[in-house]
GUSEMAR-724777 format. One record per residue (C-alpha): residue number from 1; residue in one letter; x, y, z. Coordinates in pm, whole numbers, plus 50000, padded with zeros to 5 digits. Example, Ala and Ser with C-alpha at 12.3 -4.5 7.8 and 13.67 -1.06 7.14 Angstrom:
<sites>
<site><i>1</i><aa>A</aa><c1>51230</c1><c2>49550</c2><c3>50780</c3></site>
<site><i>2</i><aa>S</aa><c1>51367</c1><c2>49894</c2><c3>50714</c3></site>
</sites>
This chain:
<sites>
<site><i>1</i><aa>X</aa><c1>26735</c1><c2>78368</c2><c3>97832</c3></site>
<site><i>2</i><aa>X</aa><c1>27108</c1><c2>78483</c2><c3>97849</c3></site>
<site><i>3</i><aa>X</aa><c1>27180</c1><c2>78832</c2><c3>97930</c3></site>
<site><i>4</i><aa>X</aa><c1>27365</c1><c2>78987</c2><c3>97590</c3></site>
<site><i>5</i><aa>X</aa><c1>27606</c1><c2>79192</c2><c3>97826</c3></site>
<site><i>6</i><aa>X</aa><c1>27714</c1><c2>78949</c2><c3>98112</c3></site>
<site><i>7</i><aa>X</aa><c1>27614</c1><c2>78639</c2><c3>97944</c3></site>
<site><i>8</i><aa>X</aa><c1>27434</c1><c2>78540</c2><c3>98278</c3></site>
<site><i>9</i><aa>X</aa><c1>27134</c1><c2>78311</c2><c3>98256</c3></site>
<site><i>10</i><aa>X</aa><c1>26955</c1><c2>78486</c2><c3>98535</c3></site>
<site><i>11</i><aa>X</aa><c1>26685</c1><c2>78760</c2><c3>98456</c3></site>
<site><i>12</i><aa>X</aa><c1>26314</c1><c2>78803</c2><c3>98495</c3></site>
<site><i>13</i><aa>X</aa><c1>26055</c1><c2>78988</c2><c3>98268</c3></site>
<site><i>14</i><aa>X</aa><c1>25951</c1><c2>79328</c2><c3>98378</c3></site>
<site><i>15</i><aa>X</aa><c1>25721</c1><c2>79411</c2><c3>98091</c3></site>
<site><i>16</i><aa>X</aa><c1>25546</c1><c2>79218</c2><c3>97821</c3></site>
<site><i>17</i><aa>X</aa><c1>25318</c1><c2>79334</c2><c3>97545</c3></site>
<site><i>18</i><aa>X</aa><c1>25217</c1><c2>79258</c2><c3>97162</c3></site>
<site><i>19</i><aa>X</aa><c1>25446</c1><c2>79438</c2><c3>96926</c3></site>
<site><i>20</i><aa>X</aa><c1>25306</c1><c2>79715</c2><c3>96678</c3></site>
<site><i>21</i><aa>X</aa><c1>25238</c1><c2>79444</c2><c3>96420</c3></site>
<site><i>22</i><aa>X</aa><c1>25080</c1><c2>79197</c2><c3>96654</c3></site>
<site><i>23</i><aa>X</aa><c1>25288</c1><c2>78891</c2><c3>96537</c3></site>
<site><i>24</i><aa>X</aa><c1>25539</c1><c2>78912</c2><c3>96802</c3></site>
<site><i>25</i><aa>X</aa><c1>25576</c1><c2>78978</c2><c3>97199</c3></site>
<site><i>26</i><aa>X</aa><c1>25794</c1><c2>79216</c2><c3>97295</c3></site>
<site><i>27</i><aa>X</aa><c1>25941</c1><c2>79143</c2><c3>97652</c3></site>
<site><i>28</i><aa>X</aa><c1>26156</c1><c2>79395</c2><c3>97855</c3></site>
<site><i>29</i><aa>X</aa><c1>26401</c1><c2>79186</c2><c3>98116</c3></site>
<site><i>30</i><aa>X</aa><c1>26652</c1><c2>79278</c2><c3>98373</c3></site>
<site><i>31</i><aa>X</aa><c1>26933</c1><c2>79091</c2><c3>98440</c3></site>
<site><i>32</i><aa>X</aa><c1>26973</c1><c2>78979</c2><c3>98792</c3></site>
<site><i>33</i><aa>X</aa><c1>27344</c1><c2>78976</c2><c3>98794</c3></site>
<site><i>34</i><aa>X</aa><c1>27430</c1><c2>79290</c2><c3>98600</c3></site>
<site><i>35</i><aa>X</aa><c1>27110</c1><c2>79503</c2><c3>98661</c3></site>
<site><i>36</i><aa>X</aa><c1>27103</c1><c2>79615</c2><c3>98276</c3></site>
<site><i>37</i><aa>X</aa><c1>26768</c1><c2>79573</c2><c3>98087</c3></site>
<site><i>38</i><aa>X</aa><c1>26734</c1><c2>79452</c2><c3>97713</c3></site>
<site><i>39</i><aa>X</aa><c1>26449</c1><c2>79362</c2><c3>97515</c3></site>
<site><i>40</i><aa>X</aa><c1>26373</c1><c2>79057</c2><c3>97355</c3></site>
<site><i>41</i><aa>X</aa><c1>26114</c1><c2>78949</c2><c3>97093</c3></site>
<site><i>42</i><aa>X</aa><c1>25929</c1><c2>78610</c2><c3>97080</c3></site>
<site><i>43</i><aa>X</aa><c1>25742</c1><c2>78512</c2><c3>96723</c3></site>
<site><i>44</i><aa>X</aa><c1>25569</c1><c2>78229</c2><c3>96590</c3></site>
<site><i>45</i><aa>X</aa><c1>25859</c1><c2>77987</c2><c3>96439</c3></site>
<site><i>46</i><aa>X</aa><c1>25765</c1><c2>77946</c2><c3>96047</c3></site>
<site><i>47</i><aa>X</aa><c1>25880</c1><c2>77734</c2><c3>95781</c3></site>
<site><i>48</i><aa>X</aa><c1>26121</c1><c2>77974</c2><c3>95578</c3></site>
<site><i>49</i><aa>X</aa><c1>25925</c1><c2>78093</c2><c3>95258</c3></site>
<site><i>50</i><aa>X</aa><c1>26120</c1><c2>77987</c2><c3>94925</c3></site>
<site><i>51</i><aa>X</aa><c1>26136</c1><c2>78218</c2><c3>94616</c3></site>
<site><i>52</i><aa>X</aa><c1>26103</c1><c2>78042</c2><c3>94271</c3></site>
<site><i>53</i><aa>X</aa><c1>26320</c1><c2>78269</c2><c3>94039</c3></site>
<site><i>54</i><aa>X</aa><c1>26233</c1><c2>78288</c2><c3>93646</c3></site>
<site><i>55</i><aa>X</aa><c1>26541</c1><c2>78000</c2><c3>93593</c3></site>
<site><i>56</i><aa>X</aa><c1>26369</c1><c2>77781</c2><c3>93814</c3></site>
<site><i>57</i><aa>X</aa><c1>26644</c1><c2>77848</c2><c3>94098</c3></site>
<site><i>58</i><aa>X</aa><c1>26510</c1><c2>77828</c2><c3>94444</c3></site>
<site><i>59</i><aa>X</aa><c1>26595</c1><c2>78109</c2><c3>94711</c3></site>
<site><i>60</i><aa>X</aa><c1>26494</c1><c2>78226</c2><c3>95033</c3></site>
<site><i>61</i><aa>X</aa><c1>26242</c1><c2>78524</c2><c3>95055</c3></site>
<site><i>62</i><aa>X</aa><c1>26423</c1><c2>78833</c2><c3>95159</c3></site>
<site><i>63</i><aa>X</aa><c1>26204</c1><c2>79120</c2><c3>95253</c3></site>
<site><i>64</i><aa>X</aa><c1>26543</c1><c2>79337</c2><c3>95237</c3></site>
<site><i>65</i><aa>X</aa><c1>26547</c1><c2>79255</c2><c3>94852</c3></site>
<site><i>66</i><aa>X</aa><c1>26169</c1><c2>79353</c2><c3>94789</c3></site>
<site><i>67</i><aa>X</aa><c1>26258</c1><c2>79681</c2><c3>95017</c3></site>
<site><i>68</i><aa>X</aa><c1>26594</c1><c2>79750</c2><c3>94825</c3></site>
<site><i>69</i><aa>X</aa><c1>26414</c1><c2>79727</c2><c3>94469</c3></site>
<site><i>70</i><aa>X</aa><c1>26113</c1><c2>79965</c2><c3>94569</c3></site>
<site><i>71</i><aa>X</aa><c1>26385</c1><c2>80218</c2><c3>94716</c3></site>
<site><i>72</i><aa>X</aa><c1>26570</c1><c2>80213</c2><c3>94377</c3></site>
<site><i>73</i><aa>X</aa><c1>26247</c1><c2>80272</c2><c3>94198</c3></site>
<site><i>74</i><aa>X</aa><c1>26143</c1><c2>80548</c2><c3>94462</c3></site>
<site><i>75</i><aa>X</aa><c1>26495</c1><c2>80734</c2><c3>94425</c3></site>
<site><i>76</i><aa>X</aa><c1>26433</c1><c2>81096</c2><c3>94428</c3></site>
<site><i>77</i><aa>X</aa><c1>26042</c1><c2>81089</c2><c3>94444</c3></site>
<site><i>78</i><aa>X</aa><c1>25846</c1><c2>81212</c2><c3>94734</c3></site>
<site><i>79</i><aa>X</aa><c1>25806</c1><c2>80864</c2><c3>94908</c3></site>
<site><i>80</i><aa>X</aa><c1>25894</c1><c2>80788</c2><c3>95260</c3></site>
<site><i>81</i><aa>X</aa><c1>26081</c1><c2>80476</c2><c3>95379</c3></site>
<site><i>82</i><aa>X</aa><c1>25853</c1><c2>80417</c2><c3>95622</c3></site>
<site><i>83</i><aa>X</aa><c1>25577</c1><c2>80379</c2><c3>95346</c3></site>
<site><i>84</i><aa>X</aa><c1>25801</c1><c2>80158</c2><c3>95175</c3></site>
<site><i>85</i><aa>X</aa><c1>25845</c1><c2>79958</c2><c3>95470</c3></site>
<site><i>86</i><aa>X</aa><c1>25475</c1><c2>79912</c2><c3>95525</c3></site>
<site><i>87</i><aa>X</aa><c1>25425</c1><c2>79805</c2><c3>95170</c3></site>
<site><i>88</i><aa>X</aa><c1>25697</c1><c2>79527</c2><c3>95201</c3></site>
<site><i>89</i><aa>X</aa><c1>25572</c1><c2>79412</c2><c3>95535</c3></site>
<site><i>90</i><aa>X</aa><c1>25222</c1><c2>79375</c2><c3>95324</c3></site>
<site><i>91</i><aa>X</aa><c1>25386</c1><c2>79200</c2><c3>95067</c3></site>
<site><i>92</i><aa>X</aa><c1>25563</c1><c2>78960</c2><c3>95256</c3></site>
<site><i>93</i><aa>X</aa><c1>25246</c1><c2>78876</c2><c3>95463</c3></site>
<site><i>94</i><aa>X</aa><c1>25034</c1><c2>78840</c2><c3>95149</c3></site>
<site><i>95</i><aa>X</aa><c1>25299</c1><c2>78586</c2><c3>95047</c3></site>
<site><i>96</i><aa>X</aa><c1>25333</c1><c2>78424</c2><c3>95368</c3></site>
<site><i>97</i><aa>X</aa><c1>24933</c1><c2>78383</c2><c3>95355</c3></site>
<site><i>98</i><aa>X</aa><c1>24888</c1><c2>78257</c2><c3>94995</c3></site>
<site><i>99</i><aa>X</aa><c1>25169</c1><c2>78008</c2><c3>94974</c3></site>
<site><i>100</i><aa>X</aa><c1>25292</c1><c2>77758</c2><c3>95234</c3></site>
<site><i>101</i><aa>X</aa><c1>25664</c1><c2>77700</c2><c3>95102</c3></site>
<site><i>102</i><aa>X</aa><c1>25748</c1><c2>77836</c2><c3>94771</c3></site>
<site><i>103</i><aa>X</aa><c1>25639</c1><c2>78189</c2><c3>94585</c3></site>
<site><i>104</i><aa>X</aa><c1>25709</c1><c2>78246</c2><c3>94239</c3></site>
<site><i>105</i><aa>X</aa><c1>25908</c1><c2>78570</c2><c3>94159</c3></site>
<site><i>106</i><aa>X</aa><c1>25651</c1><c2>78663</c2><c3>93920</c3></site>
<site><i>107</i><aa>X</aa><c1>25381</c1><c2>78712</c2><c3>94178</c3></site>
<site><i>108</i><aa>X</aa><c1>25626</c1><c2>78896</c2><c3>94425</c3></site>
<site><i>109</i><aa>X</aa><c1>25687</c1><c2>79136</c2><c3>94104</c3></site>
<site><i>110</i><aa>X</aa><c1>25339</c1><c2>79195</c2><c3>94054</c3></site>
<site><i>111</i><aa>X</aa><c1>25260</c1><c2>79251</c2><c3>94401</c3></site>
<site><i>112</i><aa>X</aa><c1>25516</c1><c2>79525</c2><c3>94407</c3></site>
<site><i>113</i><aa>X</aa><c1>25403</c1><c2>79648</c2><c3>94106</c3></site>
<site><i>114</i><aa>X</aa><c1>25050</c1><c2>79686</c2><c3>94178</c3></site>
<site><i>115</i><aa>X</aa><c1>25179</c1><c2>79882</c2><c3>94512</c3></site>
<site><i>116</i><aa>X</aa><c1>25390</c1><c2>80117</c2><c3>94329</c3></site>
<site><i>117</i><aa>X</aa><c1>25109</c1><c2>80181</c2><c3>94047</c3></site>
<site><i>118</i><aa>X</aa><c1>24894</c1><c2>80325</c2><c3>94362</c3></site>
<site><i>119</i><aa>X</aa><c1>25182</c1><c2>80482</c2><c3>94535</c3></site>
<site><i>120</i><aa>X</aa><c1>25364</c1><c2>80655</c2><c3>94259</c3></site>
<site><i>121</i><aa>X</aa><c1>25332</c1><c2>80638</c2><c3>93878</c3></site>
<site><i>122</i><aa>X</aa><c1>25737</c1><c2>80740</c2><c3>93808</c3></site>
<site><i>123</i><aa>X</aa><c1>25848</c1><c2>80482</c2><c3>94051</c3></site>
<site><i>124</i><aa>X</aa><c1>25594</c1><c2>80217</c2><c3>93890</c3></site>
<site><i>125</i><aa>X</aa><c1>25730</c1><c2>80290</c2><c3>93567</c3></site>
<site><i>126</i><aa>X</aa><c1>26105</c1><c2>80238</c2><c3>93667</c3></site>
<site><i>127</i><aa>X</aa><c1>26059</c1><c2>79954</c2><c3>93866</c3></site>
<site><i>128</i><aa>X</aa><c1>25858</c1><c2>79787</c2><c3>93536</c3></site>
<site><i>129</i><aa>X</aa><c1>26147</c1><c2>79891</c2><c3>93322</c3></site>
<site><i>130</i><aa>X</aa><c1>26377</c1><c2>79667</c2><c3>93526</c3></site>
<site><i>131</i><aa>X</aa><c1>26122</c1><c2>79381</c2><c3>93623</c3></site>
<site><i>132</i><aa>X</aa><c1>25978</c1><c2>79355</c2><c3>93251</c3></site>
<site><i>133</i><aa>X</aa><c1>26313</c1><c2>79365</c2><c3>93133</c3></site>
<site><i>134</i><aa>X</aa><c1>26219</c1><c2>79602</c2><c3>92802</c3></site>
<site><i>135</i><aa>X</aa><c1>26386</c1><c2>79530</c2><c3>92486</c3></site>
<site><i>136</i><aa>X</aa><c1>26295</c1><c2>79859</c2><c3>92324</c3></site>
<site><i>137</i><aa>X</aa><c1>26087</c1><c2>80174</c2><c3>92330</c3></site>
<site><i>138</i><aa>X</aa><c1>25762</c1><c2>80027</c2><c3>92178</c3></site>
<site><i>139</i><aa>X</aa><c1>25753</c1><c2>79773</c2><c3>92482</c3></site>
<site><i>140</i><aa>X</aa><c1>25779</c1><c2>80087</c2><c3>92706</c3></site>
<site><i>141</i><aa>X</aa><c1>25542</c1><c2>80262</c2><c3>92567</c3></site>
<site><i>142</i><aa>X</aa><c1>25271</c1><c2>79955</c2><c3>92575</c3></site>
<site><i>143</i><aa>X</aa><c1>25360</c1><c2>79954</c2><c3>92976</c3></site>
<site><i>144</i><aa>X</aa><c1>25283</c1><c2>80332</c2><c3>92974</c3></site>
<site><i>145</i><aa>X</aa><c1>24945</c1><c2>80323</c2><c3>92731</c3></site>
<site><i>146</i><aa>X</aa><c1>24695</c1><c2>80217</c2><c3>93023</c3></site>
<site><i>147</i><aa>X</aa><c1>24822</c1><c2>80485</c2><c3>93229</c3></site>
<site><i>148</i><aa>X</aa><c1>24800</c1><c2>80776</c2><c3>93002</c3></site>
<site><i>149</i><aa>X</aa><c1>24458</c1><c2>80646</c2><c3>92896</c3></site>
<site><i>150</i><aa>X</aa><c1>24348</c1><c2>80643</c2><c3>93235</c3></site>
<site><i>151</i><aa>X</aa><c1>24482</c1><c2>81006</c2><c3>93302</c3></site>
<site><i>152</i><aa>X</aa><c1>24284</c1><c2>81085</c2><c3>92995</c3></site>
<site><i>153</i><aa>X</aa><c1>23966</c1><c2>80993</c2><c3>93095</c3></site>
<site><i>154</i><aa>X</aa><c1>23976</c1><c2>81092</c2><c3>93443</c3></site>
<site><i>155</i><aa>X</aa><c1>24152</c1><c2>81431</c2><c3>93375</c3></site>
<site><i>156</i><aa>X</aa><c1>24479</c1><c2>81546</c2><c3>93540</c3></site>
<site><i>157</i><aa>X</aa><c1>24402</c1><c2>81692</c2><c3>93859</c3></site>
<site><i>158</i><aa>X</aa><c1>24742</c1><c2>81793</c2><c3>93929</c3></site>
<site><i>159</i><aa>X</aa><c1>24769</c1><c2>81990</c2><c3>93586</c3></site>
<site><i>160</i><aa>X</aa><c1>24434</c1><c2>82149</c2><c3>93671</c3></site>
<site><i>161</i><aa>X</aa><c1>24544</c1><c2>82246</c2><c3>94018</c3></site>
<site><i>162</i><aa>X</aa><c1>24880</c1><c2>82403</c2><c3>93862</c3></site>
<site><i>163</i><aa>X</aa><c1>24674</c1><c2>82555</c2><c3>93586</c3></site>
<site><i>164</i><aa>X</aa><c1>24445</c1><c2>82749</c2><c3>93863</c3></site>
<site><i>165</i><aa>X</aa><c1>24757</c1><c2>82874</c2><c3>93995</c3></site>
<site><i>166</i><aa>X</aa><c1>24729</c1><c2>82692</c2><c3>94315</c3></site>
<site><i>167</i><aa>X</aa><c1>24991</c1><c2>82480</c2><c3>94472</c3></site>
<site><i>168</i><aa>X</aa><c1>24936</c1><c2>82145</c2><c3>94649</c3></site>
</sites>
């Protein structure tokens, strides 16, 4: 391994452990020439996953696109970036496990919507409105109908807390 500072090919590993997600090995190294320390990661090399878009075009899977779409949907919502990164990792892992080489964009969009529906209903509706390309308000209302019915059946816990005068 070449030192990123002095470019010498003379280093030694001083610490090695599994990364947080368990899919990589993190190694701390020290350069024997300049004495500086740096970290490297060793990962299993896999064939890149391709996304088959609606128009048939094939592009490389980009976790950052998944994350940026969710960030836009969750803008000004009480959802942390860390939570969205965890969801992005989970979606990427599900796609890698279920598909060898190509995954339809519909599957990715469905996974995102499923995660957002559980996380934040406003973010879910925002994402759905763009992803499903609603043409008019009636299509939008059709998407909302199951959520509203579920809320009526289960009762609105948030409204009950506010009505009792206690803030969560």
